[in-house]
C-alpha positions as CSV (number, residue, x, y, z in Angstrom):
1,M,4.9,30.6,-19.9
2,P,5.6,33.0,-16.9
3,F,2.4,34.6,-17.1
4,L,0.6,31.7,-17.1
5,K,2.4,30.2,-14.0
6,T,1.6,33.9,-12.2
7,L,-2.2,33.3,-13.0
8,V,-2.3,29.8,-11.3
9,D,-0.3,30.9,-8.4
10,L,-2.8,33.7,-7.9
11,F,-5.9,31.5,-8.4
12,E,-4.5,28.9,-6.0
13,G,-3.9,31.8,-3.7
14,F,-7.5,33.0,-4.1
15,L,-8.8,29.3,-3.4
16,G,-6.6,29.2,-0.4
17,L,-8.3,31.9,1.1
18,I,-11.7,30.5,0.4
19,Y,-10.6,27.0,1.2
20,P,-7.5,27.1,3.5
21,N,-5.5,23.9,3.3
22,V,-4.6,22.9,6.4
23,C,-2.0,20.3,8.1
24,L,-3.2,16.9,8.5
25,S,-1.4,16.5,11.6
26,C,-1.5,19.7,13.6
27,G,-4.4,21.6,11.7
28,E,-2.5,24.6,11.0
29,T,-2.8,26.4,7.7
30,L,-0.2,25.3,5.1
31,V,2.0,27.9,3.5
32,S,3.1,27.9,-0.2
33,G,5.4,25.0,-1.1
34,E,3.9,22.6,1.8
35,K,1.7,19.7,0.8
36,Y,-0.6,18.0,3.4
37,I,1.8,18.2,6.2
38,C,3.4,21.5,7.5
39,T,7.3,21.7,7.8
40,N,7.2,21.6,11.4
41,C,5.4,18.3,11.6
42,L,7.4,16.9,8.9
43,V,10.6,17.6,10.8
44,S,9.1,16.4,13.9
45,L,7.9,12.9,12.7
46,P,9.5,10.0,14.8
47,Y,11.9,8.7,12.0
48,T,13.5,5.4,12.9
49,H,17.2,6.2,11.1
50,F,17.7,2.5,10.8
51,I,18.9,2.9,7.1
52,S,22.1,5.1,8.8
53,T,22.6,2.9,11.9
54,R,24.7,-0.3,12.1
55,K,21.8,-2.0,14.0
56,N,18.7,-2.3,11.9
57,L,16.1,-3.9,14.2
58,I,13.6,-4.4,11.2
59,T,16.0,-6.4,9.5
60,E,16.8,-8.3,12.7
61,F,13.0,-8.6,13.4
62,L,12.5,-10.2,9.8
63,R,15.7,-12.3,9.6
64,G,14.8,-16.0,9.6
65,R,11.2,-15.3,8.9
66,I,11.5,-14.3,5.1
67,F,13.9,-16.5,3.2
68,N,16.7,-14.7,1.1
69,L,15.9,-11.5,3.0
70,E,18.2,-8.7,1.4
71,N,17.3,-5.4,3.2
72,A,14.4,-4.4,5.3
73,Y,13.5,-0.6,6.6
74,S,10.7,1.2,8.1
75,F,10.8,4.9,7.8
76,L,8.6,6.0,10.8
77,Y,7.5,4.7,14.4
78,F,3.8,4.1,14.5
79,Y,2.2,4.9,17.9
80,K,-1.5,5.1,18.7
81,H,-3.0,8.4,18.8
82,S,0.1,9.7,17.4
83,M,0.9,12.3,14.4
84,V,1.9,9.2,12.3
85,Q,-1.5,7.6,13.0
86,K,-3.4,10.6,12.0
87,I,-1.4,10.7,8.7
88,L,-1.8,6.9,7.8
89,Y,-5.5,7.1,8.8
90,A,-6.0,10.0,6.3
91,I,-4.3,8.2,3.7
92,K,-5.9,4.9,4.2
93,Y,-9.5,6.0,5.1
94,S,-10.0,9.4,4.0
95,G,-8.7,9.2,0.3
96,V,-5.6,11.3,0.6
97,K,-3.7,8.9,-1.6
98,E,-1.4,11.5,-2.9
99,L,0.3,12.0,0.4
100,A,1.2,8.4,0.5
101,M,3.2,9.1,-2.8
102,E,4.6,12.2,-1.4
103,L,5.8,10.4,1.8
104,G,7.4,7.6,-0.9
105,I,9.2,10.5,-2.5
106,Y,10.4,11.9,0.8
107,L,11.5,8.4,2.0
108,S,13.3,7.4,-0.9
109,E,15.6,10.4,-0.8
110,N,17.0,8.5,2.5
111,I,17.7,5.2,0.8
112,K,18.4,6.4,-2.6
113,D,22.2,5.5,-2.2
114,S,21.5,2.1,-0.6
115,D,20.9,-1.3,-2.2
116,Y,17.3,-0.6,-2.7
117,K,18.1,1.2,-5.8
118,N,19.5,-2.1,-7.4
119,A,16.0,-3.9,-6.9
120,D,14.3,-5.2,-9.8
121,F,10.7,-4.6,-9.1
122,L,8.7,-2.9,-6.3
123,V,5.8,-4.9,-5.3
124,P,3.1,-3.3,-3.0
125,I,1.3,-5.9,-1.1
126,P,-2.1,-6.3,-3.1
127,L,-5.7,-5.5,-1.7
128,H,-8.4,-8.1,-2.6
129,Y,-10.1,-6.7,-5.7
130,L,-13.5,-6.3,-3.7
131,K,-11.6,-4.2,-1.2
132,L,-9.7,-2.4,-4.0
133,R,-13.2,-1.5,-5.7
134,K,-14.5,-0.2,-2.3
135,R,-11.6,2.0,-1.2
136,G,-11.0,3.0,-4.8
137,Y,-7.2,2.5,-4.6
138,N,-4.2,0.6,-2.6
139,Q,-2.2,3.1,-0.4
140,S,0.8,0.9,-0.5
141,E,0.8,1.2,-4.3
142,W,0.6,5.0,-4.1
143,F,3.6,4.8,-1.6
144,A,5.3,2.5,-4.0
145,R,5.0,5.1,-6.7
146,G,6.7,7.6,-4.9
147,V,9.6,5.5,-4.2
148,S,9.7,4.3,-7.9
149,M,10.1,8.3,-9.1
150,V,13.3,8.6,-7.0
151,L,14.8,5.0,-7.3
152,D,13.7,4.6,-11.0
153,V,12.6,1.1,-10.1
154,P,9.4,-0.1,-11.6
155,V,6.0,-0.9,-9.7
156,D,4.9,-4.4,-10.5
157,T,1.1,-4.8,-9.3
158,S,0.0,-7.8,-11.4
159,S,2.7,-10.4,-10.6
160,I,1.3,-11.2,-7.1
161,I,-2.8,-11.0,-6.2
162,R,-4.7,-11.6,-3.0
163,T,-7.3,-14.2,-3.6
164,V,-8.8,-14.1,-0.2
165,N,-10.8,-10.9,1.3
166,T,-9.6,-11.1,5.0
167,Q,-10.9,-9.3,7.8
168,T,-9.0,-6.2,8.9
169,Q,-6.0,-6.9,11.2
170,T,-6.1,-4.0,13.4
171,K,-7.7,-5.6,16.5
172,K,-6.1,-8.8,16.1
173,G,-3.5,-10.5,18.3
174,R,0.0,-11.9,16.9
175,E,-1.5,-15.5,16.3
176,E,-4.8,-14.3,15.0
177,R,-2.8,-11.9,12.3
178,W,-0.8,-14.9,11.3
179,L,-3.9,-17.3,10.8
180,N,-5.5,-14.5,9.2
181,V,-3.1,-14.4,6.2
182,Q,-2.3,-17.9,5.5
183,N,-2.7,-18.9,2.1
184,I,-4.2,-15.5,0.8
185,F,-1.6,-14.5,-1.9
186,E,-1.0,-16.1,-5.3
187,V,1.8,-15.5,-7.9
188,K,0.4,-14.9,-11.2
189,N,3.8,-14.2,-13.1
190,V,6.4,-16.7,-12.2
191,R,8.5,-16.1,-15.1
192,K,8.7,-12.4,-14.6
193,L,10.1,-12.8,-10.9
194,Y,12.4,-15.5,-11.6
195,G,16.1,-14.7,-10.2
196,K,15.0,-10.9,-9.7
197,H,15.4,-8.7,-6.5
198,I,12.1,-7.6,-5.4
199,V,10.9,-5.3,-2.8
200,L,7.8,-5.9,-0.8
201,I,5.9,-2.6,0.0
202,D,3.3,-1.9,2.8
203,D,2.2,0.8,4.8
204,V,2.7,-0.5,8.4
205,L,4.7,-3.3,9.9
206,T,3.1,-4.6,12.9
207,T,3.7,-8.5,13.4
208,G,5.1,-9.0,10.0
209,A,2.5,-11.7,9.3
210,T,1.2,-10.1,6.0
211,I,4.6,-9.6,4.5
212,E,5.7,-13.0,5.7
213,A,2.9,-14.6,4.1
214,C,3.3,-12.7,0.9
215,A,7.2,-13.7,1.0
216,D,6.3,-17.4,1.5
217,V,4.3,-17.8,-1.5
218,I,6.7,-16.0,-3.5
219,R,9.7,-18.2,-2.1
220,D,7.7,-21.3,-2.8
221,K,6.8,-20.5,-6.5
222,V,9.6,-18.4,-7.8
223,K,13.4,-19.6,-8.0
224,D,16.6,-17.7,-6.9
225,V,14.5,-14.7,-5.9
226,K,15.8,-12.1,-3.5
227,I,13.3,-10.1,-1.2
228,S,13.6,-7.0,0.5
229,V,10.9,-5.4,2.6
230,L,10.3,-1.4,2.6
231,T,7.4,0.0,5.0
232,L,6.4,3.6,5.6
233,A,6.0,2.6,9.4
234,T,6.6,0.2,12.0
235,A,4.5,-0.4,15.2
236,N,6.5,0.6,18.4
237,K,5.8,-3.0,19.9
238,I,8.4,-4.9,17.3
239,V,11.2,-2.7,18.4
């Protein structure tokens, strides 16, 4: 109803005067139609543009490490002390999980005409249940939800589980990261994934150790499976 919508808009405007919403990146007040990030910051994000270029460095980085790799794409570059780091930290540690979904929607507009739309399942890299209980949500799952809304590919959070509660990878080197994620995943529903094309989804691709470990266990347990990779960002050191 138009009248009801007008009341809602007025109420939201009133709240905005008392508790102004600000951009998570630059701190400027958001205007009508903006969510979490202002338009200027959204336009200024460091996009990789790999999906529209002939040379996809993410595919090259993971090719040979992931068996039957179909596609690989990272939306943004991740640098320390950058706008992207602020955004990802807000998603991961400050409870702004809805922003992950918004970015998933935004990203998917760039890949909706690619092979990703033909996938069978979106599989977010799972958290261990203890970490999930502590944080309250899996940021990669919320990112996957946004992707699902555009590509119309279902999110599967039950077929792969994390069986070991590993330490954070943040301050680990390449070899330490690889050792930290060995044998930490388990396939719970082999039949569901048999012969399917699945997209593994994570927030940041750094060394690729976590995604590779997850892909390895899928390859070992599931026949005729095809795997693609989709991450919100990639660390600059791999490209």
